[in-house]
Legacy VTK file of the C-alpha trace (Angstrom):
# vtk DataFile Version 3.0
C-alpha trace
ASCII
DATASET POLYDATA
POINTS 363 float
9.023 11.360 -11.550
11.825 13.346 -13.375
14.556 13.631 -11.195
16.686 16.514 -13.564
17.092 18.966 -10.427
18.481 16.149 -8.232
20.717 14.708 -10.563
21.862 18.225 -11.643
22.701 19.321 -7.828
25.160 16.297 -8.010
26.995 17.405 -10.922
28.050 20.720 -9.716
31.598 21.189 -8.338
31.860 21.894 -4.532
28.627 20.602 -3.523
28.626 17.510 -1.427
26.129 16.069 0.728
26.512 18.731 3.910
26.658 21.456 1.933
23.764 20.335 -0.339
21.907 19.936 3.214
22.644 23.787 4.061
21.470 24.768 0.893
18.160 22.825 1.061
17.513 24.198 4.404
17.893 27.829 3.135
16.394 27.780 -0.141
13.815 25.105 0.437
13.650 23.141 -2.782
16.506 21.682 -5.422
14.717 23.784 -8.172
15.288 26.966 -6.030
18.816 26.342 -5.013
19.424 26.290 -9.035
17.568 28.980 -9.627
18.696 31.313 -6.967
21.665 34.057 -7.955
25.287 33.893 -6.931
25.322 36.602 -4.883
22.605 35.393 -2.642
23.962 32.189 -2.464
27.277 33.408 -1.106
25.477 34.602 2.081
24.409 31.292 3.257
26.621 30.599 5.603
29.015 27.715 4.459
28.679 28.479 0.783
31.751 30.181 -0.962
31.831 32.279 -3.532
33.128 29.671 -5.838
30.481 27.141 -5.189
27.791 29.858 -5.455
29.271 30.455 -8.993
29.431 27.039 -10.047
26.040 26.408 -9.533
24.919 30.001 -11.206
26.956 29.237 -14.472
24.662 25.958 -15.210
27.518 24.160 -16.451
26.032 21.031 -15.000
23.061 20.729 -17.879
24.773 18.273 -20.435
26.127 15.781 -17.936
22.305 15.964 -16.363
20.849 15.442 -19.381
23.083 12.520 -20.435
22.789 10.820 -16.884
18.605 11.077 -17.465
19.199 9.333 -20.700
21.311 6.471 -18.979
19.020 5.797 -16.276
16.038 5.763 -18.060
17.132 3.499 -20.898
18.581 0.755 -18.200
15.620 1.321 -15.875
17.430 2.242 -13.059
15.826 3.957 -9.776
16.785 7.309 -8.534
16.671 7.512 -5.113
16.285 11.271 -3.861
17.126 11.770 -0.094
13.807 13.361 0.350
11.875 10.864 -0.533
10.615 7.474 1.082
11.998 5.181 -1.258
15.496 6.199 0.282
17.128 4.191 2.486
15.600 5.529 5.943
18.618 3.924 8.050
21.307 5.725 5.799
19.193 8.748 5.462
19.870 9.241 9.623
23.421 9.455 8.702
25.008 13.323 8.127
27.136 12.592 5.031
24.537 10.083 3.375
24.576 10.986 -0.452
21.674 13.204 -2.037
21.035 10.848 -4.778
21.660 6.754 -5.131
21.334 4.938 -8.380
19.683 1.219 -7.926
18.937 -1.744 -10.183
17.106 -4.572 -8.773
14.129 -5.807 -6.895
15.412 -5.524 -3.029
13.705 -3.682 -0.444
16.575 -1.093 0.613
14.237 -0.398 3.704
13.849 -3.915 4.716
13.663 -4.025 8.617
16.680 -5.744 8.887
19.604 -5.205 7.191
23.270 -7.102 7.474
26.290 -6.146 5.688
28.954 -8.621 5.750
32.592 -7.834 5.014
36.166 -8.832 5.180
39.727 -9.446 3.672
40.189 -9.902 -0.245
42.211 -12.846 0.939
39.869 -15.007 2.475
41.179 -18.144 4.029
38.805 -21.495 4.244
38.305 -20.860 7.773
36.379 -17.754 6.848
34.412 -18.995 3.596
33.353 -21.890 5.942
32.373 -19.080 8.847
30.398 -17.248 5.925
28.766 -20.049 4.639
27.702 -21.203 7.992
25.997 -17.860 9.148
24.389 -17.180 5.788
23.050 -20.755 5.830
21.725 -19.798 9.443
20.450 -16.387 8.210
17.413 -17.981 6.293
14.822 -17.865 8.763
15.708 -14.510 9.650
13.935 -12.423 6.730
16.872 -10.454 6.062
18.781 -8.651 3.553
22.654 -9.465 3.301
24.890 -6.183 2.054
28.309 -6.130 1.123
30.872 -4.539 -1.595
31.040 -6.907 -4.623
34.930 -7.225 -4.084
37.189 -10.284 -4.106
37.084 -12.330 -1.032
34.568 -12.319 1.838
32.373 -9.932 -0.029
31.579 -11.651 -2.722
31.518 -15.001 -0.754
28.395 -13.326 0.966
26.744 -12.319 -2.071
26.998 -15.922 -3.777
25.925 -17.741 -0.130
22.660 -15.625 -0.006
21.885 -16.149 -3.606
22.265 -19.944 -3.207
20.307 -19.567 0.235
17.671 -17.703 -1.606
18.215 -14.621 0.722
17.938 -10.849 -0.812
21.622 -9.407 -1.175
22.557 -5.884 -2.148
25.977 -4.901 -3.507
27.256 -1.371 -2.927
29.516 -0.170 -5.852
32.261 1.964 -6.141
31.470 2.965 -9.415
28.329 3.584 -11.585
25.843 1.119 -13.102
27.672 1.323 -16.618
30.035 -1.561 -15.553
31.073 -4.060 -13.251
34.271 -4.333 -10.953
35.934 -6.545 -10.911
34.536 -8.067 -14.394
34.966 -11.466 -12.943
31.766 -11.321 -10.902
29.724 -10.251 -13.555
27.899 -13.327 -13.220
26.804 -12.744 -9.501
25.825 -9.177 -10.187
23.550 -10.518 -12.776
21.666 -13.051 -10.679
21.641 -10.258 -8.068
19.550 -8.091 -10.176
16.317 -10.980 -9.822
17.239 -11.592 -5.921
18.430 -8.158 -4.245
20.209 -5.021 -6.705
23.309 -3.001 -7.137
23.405 0.464 -5.456
25.665 3.085 -6.060
26.147 6.766 -5.454
28.105 7.032 -8.352
26.796 8.078 -11.991
27.699 6.575 -15.312
31.411 7.347 -16.838
32.752 7.771 -13.296
36.334 7.410 -13.028
37.275 4.121 -10.929
39.146 6.340 -8.614
40.970 4.543 -5.520
38.921 7.114 -3.249
35.813 5.836 -4.265
35.803 2.407 -2.136
35.615 4.133 1.409
33.302 6.298 0.103
31.042 3.192 -1.140
32.311 1.831 2.763
29.670 4.562 4.193
26.908 3.279 2.619
27.447 -0.481 3.376
27.921 0.584 6.904
25.017 3.311 7.075
22.635 1.269 5.168
23.151 -1.695 7.628
21.700 -2.428 11.081
24.709 -4.474 12.085
27.931 -4.469 10.567
29.576 -8.099 10.778
33.609 -8.514 9.945
34.339 -12.371 9.368
38.095 -11.832 8.647
40.165 -8.639 8.124
43.865 -7.606 8.633
44.816 -4.423 10.710
44.337 -2.136 7.700
42.215 -2.389 5.116
38.506 -1.790 3.867
36.728 -3.902 6.245
38.076 -1.849 9.475
37.151 1.177 7.560
33.703 -0.131 7.101
33.907 -0.767 11.165
34.661 2.257 12.059
32.320 4.111 9.898
29.731 1.910 11.340
30.626 2.962 14.976
30.528 6.705 14.120
27.119 6.055 12.861
26.666 4.530 16.531
25.239 0.593 14.479
26.531 -2.296 16.014
29.528 -4.332 15.013
30.351 -7.926 15.258
33.173 -9.456 14.827
34.519 -13.663 14.321
37.695 -14.200 16.446
40.312 -15.991 14.885
43.734 -17.441 15.612
46.214 -15.281 17.537
49.016 -15.769 14.963
46.790 -14.959 11.541
47.310 -11.828 9.814
43.837 -12.115 8.171
41.894 -12.576 11.973
44.204 -9.675 13.414
41.617 -6.788 12.465
38.957 -9.227 14.025
40.766 -9.536 17.155
41.911 -6.197 17.308
38.356 -4.848 16.885
37.122 -6.912 19.501
40.120 -6.065 21.947
39.264 -2.419 21.721
35.664 -2.862 22.203
34.704 -1.570 18.585
32.962 -4.664 18.006
31.000 -7.654 19.466
32.488 -11.076 19.620
29.910 -13.544 17.836
30.362 -17.351 16.868
27.235 -17.793 15.291
23.657 -17.001 14.373
22.644 -17.460 18.000
25.179 -14.638 19.365
23.751 -12.222 16.573
20.227 -12.604 17.379
20.935 -11.875 21.034
23.188 -8.824 20.580
20.385 -7.224 17.773
17.266 -8.585 19.857
16.174 -10.527 17.285
14.629 -13.434 18.995
10.720 -14.108 19.584
8.492 -10.787 20.727
6.776 -11.723 23.516
3.249 -10.514 24.303
3.046 -7.146 25.699
-0.345 -8.076 27.572
-1.519 -6.947 30.849
1.598 -4.721 31.439
1.041 -1.910 33.691
3.279 1.173 32.074
4.879 3.348 34.875
4.093 6.821 35.835
5.853 9.651 33.768
8.811 10.701 36.068
8.327 14.257 37.053
12.151 15.136 36.709
11.871 14.723 32.677
12.560 18.459 30.964
10.973 18.952 27.278
12.901 16.581 25.324
13.154 13.713 27.640
9.554 13.789 28.166
9.088 13.778 24.617
11.133 10.602 24.396
9.642 9.379 27.157
6.323 9.464 25.940
7.091 7.967 22.559
8.634 4.501 24.184
5.648 4.291 26.544
3.260 4.150 23.330
5.703 1.701 21.436
6.677 -0.241 24.650
10.466 -0.293 22.920
12.220 1.118 20.220
15.561 0.799 18.333
17.742 3.650 17.565
16.941 4.364 14.210
13.185 4.302 14.904
13.533 6.906 17.870
16.115 8.810 15.120
13.275 9.520 12.741
10.599 10.643 15.610
12.771 12.711 17.456
14.310 14.580 14.075
17.484 15.478 16.587
21.090 15.643 15.811
22.718 12.380 16.332
24.943 13.877 19.194
22.143 15.446 21.030
20.162 12.038 21.148
23.132 10.401 22.131
23.246 12.750 25.031
19.813 12.507 26.038
19.815 8.552 25.935
22.611 8.710 28.245
21.100 11.107 30.983
17.512 9.304 30.995
19.668 5.721 31.191
21.808 7.206 33.723
18.861 8.653 35.990
17.085 4.982 35.506
14.218 6.176 33.182
15.088 4.061 30.392
16.997 0.790 29.571
18.921 -0.171 26.688
18.630 -4.124 25.557
20.965 -5.589 23.030
20.809 -4.356 19.281
20.631 -0.594 20.510
16.731 -1.084 22.019
15.602 0.887 24.498
12.603 0.865 26.624
11.237 2.357 29.805
LINES 1 364
363 0 1 2 3 4 5 6 7 8 9 10 11 12 13 14 15 16 17 18 19 20 21 22 23 24 25 26 27 28 29 30 31 32 33 34 35 36 37 38 39 40 41 42 43 44 45 46 47 48 49 50 51 52 53 54 55 56 57 58 59 60 61 62 63 64 65 66 67 68 69 70 71 72 73 74 75 76 77 78 79 80 81 82 83 84 85 86 87 88 89 90 91 92 93 94 95 96 97 98 99 100 101 102 103 104 105 106 107 108 109 110 111 112 113 114 115 116 117 118 119 120 121 122 123 124 125 126 127 128 129 130 131 132 133 134 135 136 137 138 139 140 141 142 143 144 145 146 147 148 149 150 151 152 153 154 155 156 157 158 159 160 161 162 163 164 165 166 167 168 169 170 171 172 173 174 175 176 177 178 179 180 181 182 183 184 185 186 187 188 189 190 191 192 193 194 195 196 197 198 199 200 201 202 203 204 205 206 207 208 209 210 211 212 213 214 215 216 217 218 219 220 221 222 223 224 225 226 227 228 229 230 231 232 233 234 235 236 237 238 239 240 241 242 243 244 245 246 247 248 249 250 251 252 253 254 255 256 257 258 259 260 261 262 263 264 265 266 267 268 269 270 271 272 273 274 275 276 277 278 279 280 281 282 283 284 285 286 287 288 289 290 291 292 293 294 295 296 297 298 299 300 301 302 303 304 305 306 307 308 309 310 311 312 313 314 315 316 317 318 319 320 321 322 323 324 325 326 327 328 329 330 331 332 333 334 335 336 337 338 339 340 341 342 343 344 345 346 347 348 349 350 351 352 353 354 355 356 357 358 359 360 361 362
């Protein structure tokens, strides 16, 4: 498939994920956006005249053709937000990138995706926890996600490779380089046992703001984010905060109260921003990843008479599924996250549904 129009949209100044979704909702397709006159685009709420003129000027053509040539030459997959191969967990986040570039053989829609993040200045304590946790994950059929940075990130990737667990690095730059360059050998190995993922095209500047942007993908692509070691400031805590804003689970390993690289983890636990975990058993309990019991001979309850239409829709879905995770519910209902959170809370308070570890809901 030729992704010319999709990539072109990302090359236009002033068109980010939210603006693009607005344009798509009004125009119907990317091609239609690019062919619509500026005078028509300015009538769309949230689209400025400056953005409309940028679209109409078609200055994106040369950069788009160059990017198409690059991805074809290097056999890079282009993942468009409207297609099924795009990470569906990430798609549910309102600021998800329109286009992702991926190289490797991992399934970015695997049922269990775990992000592992932490300080760049990992201690022996952090190294021991990271290696222990990933070794225990061999039977979980999961994919490990991190950011290829120094410290905990690269330890997680290397431990995953060692134990033959697929691992994906989310990059803060294009696929025309590896940063830091000392991690190139690990990145190359990941192409055979995982992959490299980024929203940044080739020739992107290596700017500081790229890395918080990368962190939202790490948080959004995963079911749970695990912080192993972190100071009170840094990328790991940013990723944890983003994961919480996406209504994803966050876990942290506690550490000594006087150690600076345990302070961030202890803070997340103290402020209820993360669940305390000690090993794989705690993670499996939290995520409800234990063995599934057979649903044989279970009689479903009668539908309560006091449900409104939205609640009835969700209740009926859970009756059919027996239980479902937050991402599966989001895809089925297709409601804004704020609306879904309110409906789930109301139904739980009224005793219609119950929540299980791992943001699993059942009647």
